Every structure is written in structure tokens, then in C-alpha cells.
N, C-alpha and C positions, 0 to 999 in steps of 0.2 A: 255682762262683764265677765262672769265665770267662764262662759263659752270662749271669750277672747283669751283669757288666761290659759285655758286648756289647749286652745289652738296654738298659742305661742310656744307652750311646752312641747306640743306634738311637732311643731315646725323644727324645734331644736333637735328632737329625736330623729326626724327625717334627715336633717343635715348631718347628723352623727352616724346613723345606722342605715339610712336608705329607706326604701318604701315600707319596710316592715314597721318602722317607727310610727307610721300613720295607720297601717293595717290593724295592729293589735288593739289600740284604744278605740278605733272606729267600730270594729267588729263587737268589742265588749259593749259599747254604747248601744249599738243596734240590737244586740241580743237582750240587753236589759229592757229596752223599750218593748220588744216583742213579748217578753215574759210578763211584763206589767202593762200590756196594752189596754186592759180594762180600767186601769187606774189613771194612766197618763195619756195625753194626746201625743201623736207622733210629731216631733219637733222638726218638721221639714226645713223651716227657715233657719233655725239655729244650726242644723247639721250642715247646711250649705255654707253658712258663714264660717263655721268651724273648718270645713274642708278647704275653702278658699284661703283662709289665713294659714292653715297648716302646710299647704303645698306651695304657696306663693314664693317664700324664700328659696325653695329648692328649684323652682322654675327659673328664677333669676340666676341662680348659681349654675344650673346646667346651660343656660344661654351664654353666660360668660365663658364657661369652659369650652363650649362649641366655637365661640368667636376666637378663642385663644389657640385651641388645639384641633379644631375640626371635629368631625363626627366620630373619629376612631376611638377616643377615650370614653365617650358616652356609650358607644356601641359595646366596648369591652366591659363597661360597668354593668349594663343590662344583661349581657351574656353571662357575666359572673353571677348575677342574681338568679338567672335561670338555671345555671349550672349547680348552684347550691341547692336549688329546689328539686332538681331532677336526678342528680348524681351525688355519689359520695365523694365530694371534691377533695382531691389530694389525699385520698386514703382515709378521710374522716367519715367512715361509715358506721353504722350500728343498727341494731334491731329497732322495731317500732317502739318497744317499751323502754328504750335507752334513757330518756329523760325522766320517766317515772322512777327508775332505779336510782338515777343521779340525785333526784330531789328527795327520795325516801331516805337514802343513806347520808347525803350531804347536808340535809336540813334536820337531821335527827337532833333532839326528840320532837321538835315542832311538827315535823312531817307526820308523826303519829297522832299528836294532840289535835290536829285539825279535823280529824274524823268525828270528833264529838261536836263540832260546830256546824255541820252540814244540815242538821234538822232544824226546822222552824220552831221558835219558842214563843210562848204567849207573853213573856215579860218584855219583848223587844218593841220599842216604839217604831214609828215609820222611818225615821232617819237611821236608826240602828239597823233595821231590816234592810233598807236600801243599800247602805254601805257594805253590809255583809254579803248581800247578793252580788254586788258589783265585784267584790273580791273573789267570790267563788267563781263567777263567770270569767274574770280575767285569768284566774289560775288555769281553768280548763281550756280557755282559748290558746294560751301560751303552750300548754302541754300538747294539745292536739295539733296545732299548726307545726310546731317543731318536731313532733313525732312523725308527721307526714313528710316534712322536708327530709331529703335523703342524706344531706350532710349533717352529721351529728358531732357537735362540739359542746363541751360541758357548759360554757357560759351562755349558750344560746337561750337556755331556759332561765336565765338569772332574774328576769322580771317576775318570776314566780316567787322569789324570796319575799317580796312585799305582802302578797296575799297570804302566804303560808305563815309568816310571823304574826300577822294581824289575827288570823283565825286561831292560831295557837294561843295568843294572848287573850283572845275572847274566851277560849275554853278554860284557861288557867284562872281567869278572874271569876267566871261564873261557877266553876267547880268549887273554888275556894269559899265563895259566899253561899253555896248551897242551892243555886238556881239550876245547875245542871248536875245530874247524878253521875258519879264516876262508875264505870263498869269494869268488871274483871277482864274483859276482852282487851281493854286499853292497857291494863297492867301486863298482860301476856305479850302483847305486841311490843311494848317498850322493852320487856325482859328479853325477848327472843332477838330483836334487832340489836339491842345494846350488847348482848352477849356476843353476837356475831362481830360487831365492831371492836369490842375489847380483845377478842381472840385475834382478830386481824392485826390490831395495833401491837399486840404482844408477839405474834409469830412472824410478822413481816420482816422486822429487822434481824431477827434470829436466822431466818432462812437466807436472807441476802448476805449476812455475814459468813454463812457457810455455803455459799452458792457453788463452790467447787464440787460439792457432793451431787449437785443436780445438773451441772453443765452437760455431762454426756448424754442426758435424756432430752436435751433441747435440740430440736431439728432446725428451727429457723436460724439462719446464720447471723442475720442482723441482731436478733434478740440475744444470741449467744455473745456476740461481740460487745454489745452494750453492757451485759452483765459481767463481762470480764474487765470492765473499766476499773482503774485503780482509784478507789474511793476509801477514805479513812473513816472507820467506825470506832466510836469510843467503847462500845460494848455494853452500855447500859441504856440504849435507846428503847428497849422493851419495857422500861418502867412506865411509859405512857399508857400502855394497855392495862397495867396494874392499877394506876391512878384512876383511869376511866371505869374499870370494873368495880373498884371499891366504892366510888361515888354512885354507880348504878345500883348496887346492892342496898346501900344506906337509903337512897331515895325511894326505892321500891318498898322498903320496910316502913318508911314514914308515910307513904301513900297508902299502904295497906292498913296502917293505924289511923287513916283519915286525917293525918296532919299534913294537909295538901300543900300549904304554903312552904313549909320546911322542905317537904319532899321535892317540890318543883325547883326551889332555890338550889338544893343540893344537886339535883339532876342537871340543871342548866349550868350550874357553877362548875361541876366536874367536867362537863363537856367543854366549857370555855377554857378551863385550865389545861385540858388535853390538847386543844387546838393551839394554845399559846406554847405548849411544849413541842408540838409537831413543827412549828415554824422554825425554831433554831436547831432542833435535833434531827428531824427527818427531811424537811424541805431541801436544805442544802445538799444532802446526800442524794436525793432523787434528781436534783438539778445536775449533780456531778455525773450521773449516769446518762441523763437524757439531753441536756443542753450545753454542758460545759465545753465540749469540743468545738461545735460550730460557733459558739459565742467567742471563744478564745481565737478562733481562726479569723473571723470577721473583724474582731477588735484589733488584731495584729496588723491588718492591712487597711485600717480605716483612714490612714493618712496618705495612702497612695491614690493617685488619679487612675482608677481602674474600674472595670465592670465587675460587679459581684453578683453571683446568681446561685441560689439553691436549686438543684434539679431533682425532680421527682417528689418533692415535698414542699409545703408552704411554710414560710418562716418570716417573721419581721426582723430577725437578727441582722440581715444586711443593712436594713434601713436605720435601725437604732444603734447597733454597735459598730457597723461598718460605715455609718454616716453616708449611705448611698443616696444619691439624688438623681434617679433616673428621669425625673420630670424635666431635667435640663438637657436631656439627650433628644435631638431631633429625630434620630433613627428610632428610638423607643416610641415616640409619638406616632410614627408612621406605620408601626407594626403591632400586631397582637402579640400576646405573651409567647405563644408557641413559635411564631416567626422570629421573634427577637432571640429566643433561646437558640434556634437553629442558626441564626446569623452569627451569634457569638461562638458557636462551635465550629462553623465551616466557612464563614464569610471573611471578608477583608476588614479586620477591626483596626481602629486607629489607636487603641491603647490595650494593655494587657487585660485579660479576663480571668477571674478566679471563680472556681466552682466548688460547691459542696454537694455531696450526694450520699445517700445511704449505701451501705456496704456493697450489696449485690449490684445495685444500680451503677455505682461508681466503677466497679470492676468492668462492667459491661461497656460503660462509656470509654474507658481506656482502650478497649479492644476496637470499638467502632470508630473512634476519632483519633487517628494517629498523631495529630498536632497537640493533643493534651499531654501535659507532663504531670506525673504523679508527685505531689509534694510530701504527703504522709497519710497514714491511716490511723485513726484514733477513735476509740469508743463507738465503733460501728459506723463511722463516717469516713468517706474518702474525700480528700481535698486535692484539687488539681488546679492547674493554670494553663492558659494558652497565651503565648506571646503575640504582641501586635505584629501585623504584617502590612501595614499601610492601608490607605482607603482611597 
């Protein structure tokens, strides 16, 4: 029964995310059995049932897509999966340790507390031990797989949030009741990383508000154009760093006095308050620099019957804000993404085509394709159009 529930959940993951939705839980299960092979038999029958149920909906879906659209869309899907694995797709590249750094900073302070949960403890019963081991395996499976994958995007390692928060909660509970001894090394790690984050939250808005002082030193033209965007700052956004720092200091004092529950509540509470402050005070400002221009562009032409295409970078903005429905285009079904882009730039198109590109790419396109008309340049993006010329 539980195998069926797990398989149905995995099937939903496969339909949502693709093959990796099966790969991650399957590898985790296999590694758990290998580690505990002396305690448990290898569940061949259960694993086969799990696999069949997990991939059956996807097989039906791919068959229906094939019947409706031919092999082109399926081929493009698998080529995309291979491209994500082997290349830094659409500029989303990063070093091997990218996700380690993302989780260490993004999941602070839980990311530090998990270190105290890795050792085996005599007070754990079999069920507690198994569940903890599964979480540890899942964490490292996600980290290693997406560290090997060439395309690096922040949310790729989001499945790690579950084992990280469980292992942190495990540490907090057992330290609070005295079953796990707190160590000075953990205090130092929290202090160092917390200080780094509080300084970042304090200085980031101050630097951005005075960006004119640093612009002459920035060589990348796209970055310079983005930072020159007109975004209104209130002037007190740095207060987030102060709030975070005060909470960090008080929590470390409490932990040092072995008042662990109070210390952890203050530590996580101040982190939560800082996040709640970031959402209204910093997030809209960052969006103003990075996304506002293309979102406004695609929103403004969403009611037009036209082709919309970001060139040189990937974005969901044309689909969500531009209400783009390329799946209704017979030409799109017949071509891969590169062919379709070239067709919109030089082919005989039946309706107007609108393009968004980053600064240097956009200027290059205007030189290479004389049919393109410059609409405007804003926040490091170049927006262009090409009028229909019949088909």
C-alpha cells in the first residue's frame, strides 16, 4: 500500500518535473537498501511495482503528445533534458559547489544545525534511525546530482529543504533535552555565517543606492545598464541587516548560557522577521532592476495577435505576462527552438514578431537583421519588432 502511495506521488513529480522526478527518490531508495543490506532484503518486487506505477502516467502522456504533435515536441523535450545536464543552458552556469553555497546561505541557520545530526546516536530507535538516514541520503543525492548537472539554477536543489529542516529540527530537539551535546564549533559557524549575512543585508542597499560611485569600474555593459535602472529606494532598507544582527547576537548569548530553546527561538525568529522585511523592502527593488522591463514589455503587447520571443536568454514572461500560446502554432510544432527563432527573424511571418534581448545581444541583432525595428532600450534590455510580410 505504501509503495503504491509513493509511486503515485512520484508519478506526479515525473509529470511535473520530468525524469528527475523519478530519479531522485529511486536513487535514494536504492542507496538506503544498499547501506542497510544486512538488515533488510532487497525489495525487487516492490521496486518493480513502484517503477511501473511511477512512469505509467508519463508514458500515456508522451503517447498522447506524440499522436497530437508528432515526435518533434518529445524530441525537443529530451534534447532539453540532455542540454540541462551537459551544458550551462541559457547562461545558467556555475561552479560545482554552487548548490552547497546556495543551501548553506539560503537555509541558514538550519544548514549549520544539520551538522550535529549526522552522527549515529544510541538513543535512536529503528524507525528514527531509518527516517534520519533516508533524509541524509536524499540531501546528498540532490546535492551531488545537481552539482554534476551543468545548468545551475537556485530552485533545482529545493528538494533539499525538506531533509535540511528535518535534520535541523532533530538537532534542536535533542540539544534542548540534553541528548546531543552542543559544541563550540557550531556556535562559531553560526556566528561567522550570520555576521556575513547581516553585513550583506546592511551594505547591499547602501551600495546600490550609491551605485553611481561604482559604475565607472563596471566593465560589463549589460550589468552597467541594469544598475542604471531608475528604481526608488526609501533609504532605510539597511535596517534589515541591523535587525538580523541584533537577533544573531542575542541568540548566541542565550546559546552560550545553555538556554538553548530561547536561543533557537530568537535565532530562527530574527531570521524569519528579516525574510518578512526583505519581501516588501528589497524584493520589489531587485525585481525593478532585473525583471521589470521585460515584464512590462510583454504585458503591454499581451492583447496583440503576435509572436513573442526572448532571444539569448530563457524566460517565462512571454507565456505568463504576454499570454503567449505557441502550442497553437503549426509552424512552432514543426521546428525546434533554434529553427523557429531563425524563422521569426528572416522568414515570411504571418503576423508581427516582438523580441526581447539583453543589451549587447540586442544591438548585435539590430545590425545582423535589417528587418528588425528598435522599439526602445530599458534596464539593459533591447526591445524590437519585425512586421509581418505574408506567408
